[in-house]
N, C-alpha and C positions, 0 to 999 in steps of 0.2 A: 815659686819660682823653680826654673827648670835650667838644666846645661843640655843644649847639644854640641857637640864635639868642645870648642872652646868658647863658646858663645853662650852667655845668661840669658834666658829667654824668662821676664818678666810680665806676665798675660793681662797683667791689670794698665799696660802702656802699649802692648804690640795686638795690632788688626790682623782682622783675617787674611788681607792682601798684602801680608807679610808673611803672616804664619802655615796658611794651608800651602805655599809653594814649597816653603821651607818641609815640612813633615810631611809632603810629597815625596820631597827628594829623600828623604831618610825611610820612608816606606819602601823605597825600589833598592834599599841598601841595607838589608836585614842585619847585618852584622853590626850596625851602627847604632847605639842605644842612649839612647835618651837617659838623662839621669835626673830624679826629682831630689832636688834640694831642702826638703822637709827636717833630715835629720844629718846631722854631723857625723861622719864616719871617715875611716880611713880611706875608702874608695871613691872619697868625693862626692856621694847622693847612692840613693837606691836605683838600680837600672829600670827603666820602661821600655816600651816599645809601641811602634805608630802601626794602627788598625783604619783600616777605612772601610765606615759604616753610614750607611746613607748618603754615599756620595762624599762623603768628607772626609777630613783623617782626625784621628783624635789619638790621644796618649793613654796607655794603658798599662797596666802594673804589669810585670813579670810575674808568671805562677810562680806562688810560694814565698811571695816577697811580702804581702801583703800586712803582716805582722810587725814589717822592718822600717815601717811608714811611722811619725811621731801619731798618736790617737786623734791630735786635733788634724792631720791631714786627712783628706778625701780618700786616698787612697788606701790609709788603712782599714785591712781588717782584722778580726782576732783570730789566733792560731786554727786552724780548721779541726785541729783534734775535740774543739771545746763541742764542734757543731758534728753533723752527720753528715758532714761533706768529704771528710778526709780520706775515707776507705773508699771514694768513686773518683777520685783525682789520680788519673793517669791511666785508669780504667775503663769506667762508664764515660770518664769525661777527660777529655785528650784536648789542651789548650797545645797550640802549636803556631808561637810568637814569628817564624819566619813564613806562615804564610797570613797570621792574621785570624785563622779559622779555628774552630773549636768544635772537633768531632763529638757525637752524644751515639751511645749504645742504648738503643730503647727496648727495653724488656715486654712490650706488650704490641702487639698485631695492629698493622695497618692496612689491612684488607680484613672483609668479612664473608666468611661462608653463609650460606640463606637460614643455617641452624642460629639459635638464638645464640648467646655467647655464656662460655663454661665457667666454672670457679676457676680453671687453672687459666682462662685466656686471659680473664681481670686481674689475672694475680692477687688474690684476696689475700691470702695470708701473711706476704711482706706489706700490703696496705693496711692491716689489720693492725699490725706491730707488734704481736706477739713472737714472731721470729724473725731473724735476722735476714734481711734478703739478700740476694747476690749480689756483691759491690760490681760486677763487671754489666750491669743495667740499669738502666733508671727505669722505676715503677713511672708508673701516671701521677702518684704523690709526690716522687723527687724530683721528677721532671716539673711539677706545679713548683715545687719548691727553688729548685733551681734557676728558674724565669723571675720570681719574685726576690729571690738574692741578686741575681745578675741586674736588675731591674732598678735593684738597690733602696726598695722598699722597705729594707729591713733596719734602714737605719733612721734616726729621729735625732732634731735639734729642735729648738724652741722655734725657730724662724719657720717651722714647714706646719705651724699650728695654723688652722683652717684654708688649706694652698693644697690639699690634696684632694683631686675630683676624679670619675673615672676617664673625662679625657685625658687626662695626664696621667691614671693609670695606662689605660691604652696605649697609648703613644711610647712611654719607654717600656712596655711590655715588647710592643713590636720592634722598637730596637733593641731590645736585646736579643732577638730573635733573630736577627740579623748577624751574618757571619756565623752561624750555628748550622752544621750539617748533619744529617742522620746517613744511614748506610747506601741509602739510594737518593734522598732530595733534600734540598734546603729546607731546616726548621720555619721560616716566616713562609715558605710555599704551601706548607701544612696547616698553618696557624689560623685561625680565624675568631676576631674578639668583636663584638658587637659595635657599632658606630654610635656615637650618643643620639639618643635620639629626640627628633623634633617635628612633630606632629605636619608642618607644613613642608618637610621635605620627608615624609613617610615614603612615597613611590620612589622617591630615586633613590633612597637606602635602601628599599627591596631589591631595585633592580642592581644596585651594586653587589646586594648578597646576593642575587643569582647566580652574578658573573664569578662571584669568587665561590660558588658552590659547584658549578659546571664540572670543574674536573675529575667530579662523583661519579658524574653520568656517564656510562658505557657499558658495552654488552659483555658477559661472560658470567661462568658459575660465582666468582668471587666479587663482591663490591669493595671499591677503594674508600679507604678512611679519610677524614680529616680530622686536627685538633680543634677543638672551641674552648675558650676561655673568658666565661664572664660572671657577673654575678647573680647569684640564683636569687628570685624574688618568690618563686613557689613550685611546689612539687602537689601537681592537683588530680584528682581522679579523671580520667577519662572515659569514653564508652568502650563496650567489650573487655573489661577485665584489667584494662593498659592505665597506665598515670601519663603525664606529661610533665617535662620539666620545663618551665618558663624561666626566660635566661632578662634579666633588667635591660631596657635598652634594646630588648629585642622583641615585643608585645605580639608582633603579628607572626611570630616562627617561633612554635612548639616543639619540641624534641618530644619524640615518645622513649617513654620508657618500660619496655620489655619487662615480662614478671621475674627474668633472672638478673636482670641490671637491677632492677629498685631493690631485688633481694641481699643483692652484693653491696649497694650502698650502705642500707640501712646494716649490714652487720657488719664491714669494716670502718663506717665512719657514724657508729651512734655516737659518739663523745660530740663531734664537731656536731651533730644535727639539734642533739640536746643543748649545747652551748647558745646556738643561735635562736633556739626558744627560751632560752632562762635570759639572756642579754639582751636585752632589747635595741641597743646602737649597735651592736655587733654584724655584720656580714657573713655570708658564706660566697665562697670563691670556688666554681669547680673547674676543673679541667677535665673534657672527657673528648672520646673520639665517638665519630660520626659518620652515618652513611645518608643518602639520600635514592628514595626510592624514584623508578621510574616514573611516577607520578608525582615526583616531587614534596613527598613528605619525608621529613628529618627525624631520624631515628636514632638513638644515644646508643653508643652501645657499649662502652666499657666510661666509668666515673670515678674521680677523687676529688675530694672534697676539703676546702682550709677552712678556720675560722680567722676573721682578720677583725680587729676593733673599728673604732670610726674612725681612725685615722691609719687605716689601711695596714696596721701592724700585726702581724702572726700571732695568734696565742693558741696554749693547746687545754689551759682548764680556766677556770672560774678565779684561780690564785693567782696565774700567772696574768689575768686579765686584769685583776686588783694592784699588780705590782706596776703593769705597764700605765695605768691610769695614775696611779700614786708619782710616777717618774715624770708623766707629761704634766702633771697639775703642779709642780715642783720645777719644773723648768728644766730638764737634767736631758744630758745627752747619752744615745745608747744605740748597739747594734744588736737587733734580735735574733737570735742562734735557732737555725732551723733541723729538723730532723731528718730530712731525707728517706732513706731507708732504714735507719735506725729503728727497733722496736721502742715502744713507750717506756720501758723498764730501765733504757742506757739511761745512767746520769749526765746527760749535758749537759752544757751550761744554759740557762734559759737565754740570758743577754746578758751582755758585757756593756759595763759603765765606761764611757769613754772621754769623761771629764774627770776621773778621778786619777792621782798619781801613785803609782802605778794605775793601769786598768784593773777593773773589778769584774773578775767573772762571778754570776750571779747565778745559784745553783738552789731551784726547788725540788726538793727530795720528798719520797712519802713511803710509805712503809711496805709499797712493794718494792720500792726500787733497788733493782740490784747492786751490789758492791758498792764502791764510794770514789766520790769526784776526784780523777785523776789530780797528783799536785800538777803546779804550777810547772813549766818549764824552766830552769834559770836563767839560760839564755833570752827570755820573752816575759820579763819582769809581770809578773800580774798576782794580786791579791783575791780571794775569794770570800764571796759573802752567801752563806748558805741558810735556807728557808726551809726547816721540815713542816710541812705544810698538814701534816697527819696530827702532829701532837703540839707545836708550837705557835703564838701568833708571830706577825711580822716583827722581825728583828730591825735594831736601827739599820739605816740606808746609808751607807759610806758618803759622808759630805763631798761635793765638788772640789776640787781644789780653788786655790785664789784668782781671782779672775786679777788681770791686769788693769791697777788702776785707771782711769782716764777716760774708760771705755764708756760712750755714749750709748742710748738706745741705738739709732742710726745704723753705728757701727756694728750694734750686734745683729742689727737686721742682715747687714752683710753678710753674715756667715751663713745665711739659707743654703740650701740644698737643691738646685737649679731641675734636677731631674723630678721634682715632686711637687713643682710649682706651676699651677694651670694657667691663674689669673697672676699677673704682673704684680710688683710692688713698687707703690711709686714712690718709696724709700730708698729702692734701690737703682743705678744706671747699669743698663747691661751694658757690658763690653765685649766686642768681638772675640770670639773664641770657639774651639774645637767643640762640638754637641756636650751639652750637659758639663758646661763648667761652672762653677762658682767663685768669688772672689777669695782671696787670702782671709786665714782665720785672724783675726783680730784681736784675738786674746791669746794668740800662742806666742810663746818666747822662742820659738823656733822660726828660721827663714819663712815668710809664707809658702806656703804649697797648693796649686789650684787644682779645679777640679778633672778628675778623668772621665773619660766616658764609662757608660755601665760595666764593669768589672767582672770576669767571669770565674777567674778562681781567686782563691786567698794565697 
């Protein structure tokens, strides 16, 4: 439930014909603040704002307000301090509710000299995670984390099981890239993700890819670069001492890896490569810059990779993968934390359980973890669960809070998260609403709160 001025908006009863013009009017008056009524407060709700994404108007949470929503609300995010996002907010990531834009400061080049990329250009040290990177710039890894976080593929509820696929990932990553700008260009203009491959449409897909790559053709000593994001299928030897990066859904478009790029990949992301080899149902997601030669050959420049589970949830270790699989198997709800620029030794929360009261920050520590987890903010109640993976077996996981009696399986299905659903669920009836909407939480004791768009900051 939302409030716009003195009007209550119930998303389950109001269609697009009425809602879109109303949101357009609010969008033209940035001083007007819709309010999410998921949580009772003296101010009458949590402030939101309206952004225009993909030609539609959507409600988004205000920067820094994610923890003030109830955990059952889709606008809820754990405190940014539990993740690697906090140091980047206001510096490398600047959200502007007045314009609906988010400005990103990138710490890697988008042009390329004829010489191979250097260690410094690829920002190896920050991606290795041995030192804390500059908080005023996004590395390739932190940009990959930001896009995954913004598309909300860090969230999990039981109704998502079996409903994530590459078409859904692609669609919502591209949505997340909209309204994001870099120093000189829109992020959506720089980013390419392969279309779902179909043999019958191979030539049409290749033609569209050629058009997408056309901005990279041009004269001059420096080559322009684009960003590509996809699932790594293989890294295979090529002729004359090079290797090629094969992206799933783009089998006819290999990206050449020069020796310096391959060395950087093995040095900075040895853990991710090993996890992909050891966990058979995991996936390896790559974000990389690339150029296209005048002859049409695609050459990867700098690269970052991330391990994700079969459900597309990021993880950093076998232990974290075990925890995620345990939670999914027991029908739990959680939000995964991402590291961004932070080193591997920082004691960040692995994930936050959103079905406990209060939410539970789960930490996985090791013998090499520096310091101790920060205590919860007294103004934002959180409990802690700590697993020292170096010496202990997994402790008992805090149980979920009691569900409201009388909830049916069909009602539980209605709690799904639309931005991860590729195939429609016959048990749900879709209601018109801004992009990425979900029905109200059936098990919440608070007023129902609908789905916002892919959110940018917590």
